[in-house]
C-alpha positions in Angstrom: -106.4 -43.5 -6.9 -106.9 -40.0 -5.6 -108.1 -39.6 -2.0 -110.7 -37.1 -3.1 -112.6 -39.7 -5.0 -113.3 -41.6 -1.8 -114.4 -38.5 0.2 -117.8 -38.9 1.8 -120.4 -36.2 1.2 -121.5 -34.1 4.1 -124.8 -35.1 5.7 -127.9 -32.9 5.6 -127.7 -32.4 9.4 -124.1 -31.4 9.2 -124.9 -28.8 6.5 -127.9 -27.5 8.5 -125.8 -27.1 11.6 -123.0 -25.5 9.8 -125.4 -22.9 8.2 -126.8 -22.1 11.7 -123.2 -21.6 13.0 -122.4 -19.4 10.0 -125.4 -17.2 10.7 -124.7 -17.1 14.5 -121.0 -16.1 13.9 -121.8 -14.0 10.8 -119.2 -15.9 8.8 -119.2 -17.4 5.3 -119.6 -21.1 4.8 -117.3 -22.0 1.9 -118.7 -24.2 -0.8 -115.6 -26.4 -0.9 -116.0 -27.2 2.8 -119.6 -28.3 2.2 -118.5 -31.0 -0.2 -116.5 -33.1 2.2 -117.6 -34.6 5.5 -114.2 -34.3 7.2 -113.5 -30.7 6.1 -117.0 -29.6 7.2 -116.6 -31.3 10.5 -113.3 -29.4 11.1 -115.0 -26.1 10.1 -117.9 -26.8 12.5 -115.5 -27.5 15.3 -113.7 -24.2 14.7 -116.9 -22.2 14.4 -118.5 -23.8 17.5 -115.6 -22.6 19.6 -116.1 -19.0 18.5 -118.2 -16.6 20.6 -121.3 -15.4 18.8 -120.8 -12.1 16.9 -123.2 -9.9 18.9 -124.8 -11.1 22.1 -126.2 -7.7 23.1 -129.0 -7.9 20.6 -132.4 -9.1 21.9 -133.6 -12.5 20.7 -136.5 -12.7 18.3 -138.7 -14.4 21.0 -137.9 -11.5 23.4 -138.9 -8.9 20.8 -142.1 -10.8 19.9 -143.1 -11.0 23.6 -142.4 -7.3 24.2 -144.5 -6.4 21.1 -147.3 -8.6 22.4 -147.1 -6.9 25.8 -147.1 -3.5 24.2 -150.3 -4.3 22.2 -152.0 -5.5 25.4 -150.9 -2.5 27.4 -151.5 -0.1 24.5 -148.0 1.3 24.8 -145.0 1.5 22.5 -141.7 -0.2 23.1 -139.0 2.4 23.1 -136.6 2.1 20.1 -133.5 1.9 22.2 -134.9 -1.3 23.8 -134.7 -3.1 20.4 -130.9 -2.5 20.4 -130.0 -3.9 23.8 -131.1 -7.2 25.4 -130.9 -5.9 28.9 -133.0 -2.8 28.2 -135.7 -4.8 26.6 -135.7 -7.3 29.5 -136.1 -4.4 32.0 -138.9 -3.0 29.8 -140.7 -6.4 29.8 -140.3 -6.8 33.6 -141.8 -3.4 34.2 -144.7 -3.8 31.9 -145.9 -7.3 32.8 
């Protein structure tokens, strides 16, 4: 018998984690990898070791907090702050 007939399907948690890693690393999650638990596990290990694609972007929580502060203070967040995490952090600190 073929070894592929006894392959275990990937779990929902594995697939969800693999999708989050693919988004973080801006990589493609191949369909063939999602079909087998072992190959998905190997793909996850390789992706988990990679550094995220762009760490200089502010997080969504940071942007939401800055926008909330801007509404309260009736000020606008400068556009360049949305491109750099450190700039947005400084803007938040100075406008608390």
